[in-house]
N, C-alpha and C positions, 0 to 999 in steps of 0.2 A: 602661112596660117596665121600671121599675126593680126589679131583683132583688138582694136582700142576700144576698151570699156568706158562707157559713159555713166553719167549720173542715173540715166534710165536703167542701165544694168544693175547698178547698186541698189537703187530703190526696189526694183523687182525682187532682188535676191534678199533684201531685209524683210519684205512684206512675205516671201516664200517662209522664211524661217519663222516669222510670226505667226502665220496661218498654221503651219505644222505644229507649233507649240500649243496653240489653242485646240487644235484638232485633238492632240494627244491628252489634253486636260479636259476634254468633252465639252468645250465651249463653243458656242456658235460664231461662225466666222463670216457671216453675210456682211455685216458692217465693215469689217476690215478689208474684206475683198473690194466692196464699193469704194472705200477710202484709197485703196490701192490703185483702182482703175482711175479715179478722179486725179491723184497725184501724177500717175503717168501720163494722162491726157494733159495735165498743166505743163509738164516738162516737155512733152512733144509739140504741142501746139502753141504754147506760151500765151493763150488767151483762156479766160474763164468760160466763155461761150462754148468753146471747142472742148473744153474738158467735162463740161456739164453733158454736152450732147454725146460725148464719148461714152459716158456711163449707160445711157439708154441704148446706143448703138451696140455697145458690147453685149448687152443682154439680148438684143435682137439676133446678133451673129451667133451667140452660143445656143440659142433656141433653134435656129436654123441648122446647127451642125448637130443638134441632139434630136431633131424632129423625127428621124427615121425610127430611132429606138423609142421614143414616147409613142408613136403610132403602134409599133409592133406589141409593146407591152399592154397598151390600152385595149387593143383589140383581142389579145389572149385573155385578158382579165374578162372582158365581155362574154367571150365565148365560154371560159371556164365557169362563169357564173350561170350561165344556162344549163350547162351539163350538170352542175351541182344540184340545182333547183329541180331537175327533172330525174335525178338519181342515176343518170347515164354515167356520170364520173365514178360513182361508187361501183357499178356493175364492170366498168372497164378497167379499173385498177385492182380489182379484187384478186384475180389470178397471180399477180406480181407479189402479194403478201406472202407466198409460201418461199420466196426467194429473198425477201428483205425481212426478216423477222426479228432483228434487233436494231437498236439505234447504231451499233458500229457496222453492221451489215448494210445498213441503209446509207451509212455515210460513204463507206468504201465502194458500194455498189453504185450510187449515183455518180460518184467521183469517176469511176472507171468507164462508165457508160457515157458520161460527159465529155472524157478524154478522147474516146474513139470517135464520137460524133463530131467533135470540134476539129480532129485532124483533118476531117474530110470537107468540112463545110464552114470552119471558123465558129467561134463561140457564141456570138449572138444569136444566130439562128438556132444553134444548138440548144442555147438555154432555154428558149421558147418550146422547143419539142420535149426536152427532158424534163422541165420544170412542170409543164401542164400534165404530163402522165405520171411522174413518179413523186412529185412532192406529196400529194395526199397520202400515198403509201408509206412515206418516210414519216410524216407527222403521225399517223396511225400507230406506228411501232415506237414511237417515243423519240425520234430525233427531232430536236428543235428546229424551227423555221430558220433560224440563223446559222445553225449547223449544216443544214441542207444547202444554204446560200454559199456558204464557206467551201462546201465539196464542189459545187458546180463552178464556183469562181476559180479556185486553186487549180483544179485539174483541167478547166477549159481555157480561161483567159491566162492561167500560168503556164502549166506543163504543155498543153497542146499549142498554144500560140507561140510561146518561146522557141519550141523545135520547129514547128511548122513544116514537118517532114513531107507531107502529101502536096499542099498547094505551094510551098516554097517561095511564098512571097517575102517573108523576113530574111532567110538566109541569101536570097539573091540580092536584096538591098544592102546587106552588109557586105557580102562578098564582092559585089561589084565596087563599092566604095574602097575596099582594101585590096583591090587588084588581084584577086585569088579566085579559083574555081568553086562555084557553088557546092559540089560533092565534097571538097575539102573542108568547107566550113561546116557542113551538115555532120560529117564524120566526126570533126573535132568536138562538136556540140553534144553528141550522144552521151558521153559520161558526164558532161556539166548538167545537162537537162535532167538526167536521171538523179544525179546527187540532190539538185535544188528541188526537184519535186518530191523525192522521198522524204528529205529532211523537212521541208516546209509542211506538207500534208500531214506527216506523222506528228509534228510538233503541234500544228493545229488541233488534230484530233485529241492529243494528250492534254493540252490546255483546256480544251472543251470539257473533257471528261472530269479533270481536276476540279475545275470550277462548279461543274455540276455537283459534285460529291461535297465540296465545302459549301455550296449554297449560294455562291456568288455569282452565278451565271445570269445574265440578262439577255433576253432574246431579242431586244432592240426591234419590236414591231413599231410600224409607221405610226400607229396612235394607239393609246392605252385602250385596252378592253377589246381591240380588233381581233378577229379570228386570223390565226397565222395562215398565210398563203394568198391565193389570188382572189379569194372570195370576200368581198367588201359587202357592206350595206347597201341594199337597193334603194334607188330614188322613188321608187312607187311600188304600192303594193302588188304582189305576184300571186296569180291563180292559175297555175298551170293545170292542164288535163292530166289525168294519171295515164301514163303510156302503158300499154300491154307489156307484160314481160318479155314476150318474144320480140317486140319491136325495140324494147330497151337493150336486149342481148345484141340484136342485129346492129344497132347504132353504135354499141360499144365495140364492135368488130370493125365496122365500116370507118369509123373516124380514125383510129390509129392506122389502118390500111391507107387512108387518104394521106396522112402524113408520111407514111412509108413511100408512097408514091411521090410525094414531094422529095423524099431524100434521093429516090432513084432518078428523078428528073434532075436535081442537082448534080448528080454523079455523071448522067449521060450529057447533059447540056454544059457541064462545067460552069454551074452558077456559083458564085461566091459573093461573101459580104452582102452588100445592099440587095443584090439581085436574088439572093437565097432567101434573105429575110422577107423580101417582098413577096415570094412565092408562098411561104408560110403564112404570112398575114392575110393575103387573099383567100387561101385556103380556110383559114380561121374564120373570116367574114361569112363566107359560103355556108360553113357549118353553122355558125350562129343563126343565120337566116333561115336555114332548113330547119333546124331543131325547134327554133322558137315558133315558126309556123305550125309544126306538128303538136307541140306543146300547148301553145295558147289559142290555137284556131281562130276564132273570130276577132280576138284581140291581138293576134300575132303581128300585125303591121304596127300597132303602136308599142308593143313589146320589144321588137327589134330596135327601136329608137331608144327606148328605155335602158336597155342592156348596154347599147353604145355609150349612152351618156354615163352609166355607172362606171363604164370602162375608162372614158376620157377623164372623168373626175378623179378616178384613182390615179391614173398616169400623172396628170398635172399636179396632183397633191404630192406625189412622191419627187417629181422633177422641180417643183417649186423652190424648195431650198437649195437645190444644186446649181440652179442657172447662175446665180451670181458669182459663186465660186469657179465655175467653168468659164464665165466670161473673163475673169481675172486671168486665169491660167492660159487660156487660149491666146491671150496677148503675147505669151512667150514665144509664139509661132508667128505664123503669117497673118494673123489677125491684127496684129500691131500696124503692120504696114497698111492693111486695108482700111483700118479705122482711122488712123492718124496721119497716113501718107508716108512718103520716104524720108524719114528723119534719121534712122540709123545709117551706119556708112555702107557704101556700095559692097564691101567685102562682108558685110553681116549676112548671116542665114538665120535671124531670129535671136531673141534675147537668150533663150536657154542653150541653144546651140553655141553662141558666143561665149556664154559663162563655161560650157564644157571646153571649147578650144583653149580658152584662157587657163583653165585648170591643167589640161595636158601639156600646155607650153610651160607651166611653172614648177613642174617636178622633175627629179633626176630620171634617167632612163635606164631601167634595169628590169629584170623579170618579176621581182616582188613587188615593186612600185608600179610596174606596168599592170599587173593583174589588179591591184587595188584601184588605180586611176581608172582603168576601163570599167570596173564596177560603179565607182562613183560618177564617172562621165556618163554611163548609161543610165543611171538612176536620174541624174539632174535633167537629162534630155527626155526622160519620160515623165517629167512633172506636168507637161502640158496635156496629159490624159491620152495621148495618141498611142505611144509606144512605137509607132513606126516612123514618126517624123524625126527622130534622133538617131535612129540606128544606123542611117549612112555616115553621120558623123563618128559613131562608134567604130565602124569600119575604117574611116579614115585615121582616127587615133591609133588603132590597132596596128595599122600598116606602119605608122611613125614609130612605135616602140618596137616593133619587130625588126624593122630596118636597123635601128640603134644596138638591139642586143644580139641580132643575127638569127634569131628563131622564135618559134611560138605564134606566128601570124595567125593561124587558123584557131588557135585556142583562144587567144586574145580577142579575136574578131567575134567568135561564138560567145565568149563572156560579156562583152559589151552588149550583144544582141539580147542575151537572156536578161542582164540587169534592166535594160530599157524597157523590155516588154513586160517583165514581172511587175514593174514599178508603174510604167504608163499604160500598159495594155489592159489592165483591169483587175489589178489586185489592192492596190493602195489608194489611188486617186479616186475620190467618191463619186464622180459622175461616170467614170469608166466601169464603175461597179453596178450601175443601175440595173441592167439587164437582170443579173441574178438575184439583186436585192429586191426588185419591184415584183418579180414572179413570186418570191418567197414571202413578200409583204413585210420585209424588215427594211430598217433605216440603212442607207448605203454609208452614212457616216459611221454607225456602229459597226457594219461589216468592215470598213476599212480599219477600224481600231482592233477588231478582232484579227486581222490578217496581218497587222504591223509587225508584231514580235515573230511569227512564224516565218515571215518573208525576210526580215532582217537576218534571222538566225540562218536561213537557208543561203541567203546572199553571202554571209560571212564564211560559210562552211565551204560553199562552191569557189569563192574566190580563193580560199587556202588550197583546196584541190587543183585549181588552175595554176597556182604557183608551182606546184610540183609537174604539171604537164607542160609548162611552158619550155 
């Protein structure tokens, strides 16, 4: 597993440290990310032209990678706007207010529903479903938009994705790399996932309530004065017809039923990830068209386009600041070879994976150090914002430590998996946070900052627990 680190690795690591420091200090990192791409391109191609072209091509690469998420968010925003304008949204969510009567009930209620939904269909499509229905209720009872985003994010992209007990994509990758049965890794992960989930979500809730009482809470809306949630300003005047109360109630029942039908289809057809997201997106488009034609009648054809424009404007407004940062971090994985050619050694598995291997090879082999190393390795490999790209490495490193200390293979493998997915799967890396942030209308950077302390506390406690289980 010997990997020779080069100047490219050290420059990438230096920029990661710099970028993280700026994010913590709430400074914009776009220029630094562009500078990092430029310098990495210069080192890789040794030509000014190749480096300059690499900046643009990295933006294109990041946009292609994020396009599915941009589409689903934009379409959900467009659909939600027509539901709000017609009052259907109000009718649809009113029964839920009896269950979510306080900010605390809204936070934990949204979180648990998100957790259950994400276990079956993964978090991105779950965010669209849960956010479109429950966010207005949460806002009405006083839960801030950023608090709702935290709940969806931590329970979905954190707890559900790091355990992945139904779909089993994550444990299979780590178990295969560690040479272990999937069932063993899943069983070992249960106490770790539980500790990580309870500590992180409780810490996030406590910090939110503390800051609200002190008056230091900032809701992190995408733009000043904007209404929280998915309902932005329209690009054109809207004059919908007043729907008959019975028709409004019928639509308020039909729309959730259509999404429930999507859930059933996902389960029966075993649709996951992008396929599940596409089903929800297509359903949202059809709902948008049908309701707009009912509400605007003769102007319906034009208003469909208007709503879609509103949705896409919002989607790209949210993603605009994120693309340069995503472009830089994608270079840590396969994007580097695709954009700059085969510059790294044949043994390399990408910059971030190489850094993880180098860390694992430079520390002593025992249970305590092994637990810490697996957490750090998992976190490092998660920095590309995928969460899944580095968990095979986590499994390999866990196998290395377990062979040396004679026990704890399953626990160490599960720990590396949890760290990689909590960091990279969607709780700390800004562009991985976009589904929850965009649905709630908050800044993904502010959401990442609010998640940082709770997730780090959770990782620390989980690592200590793993030390006793190894």
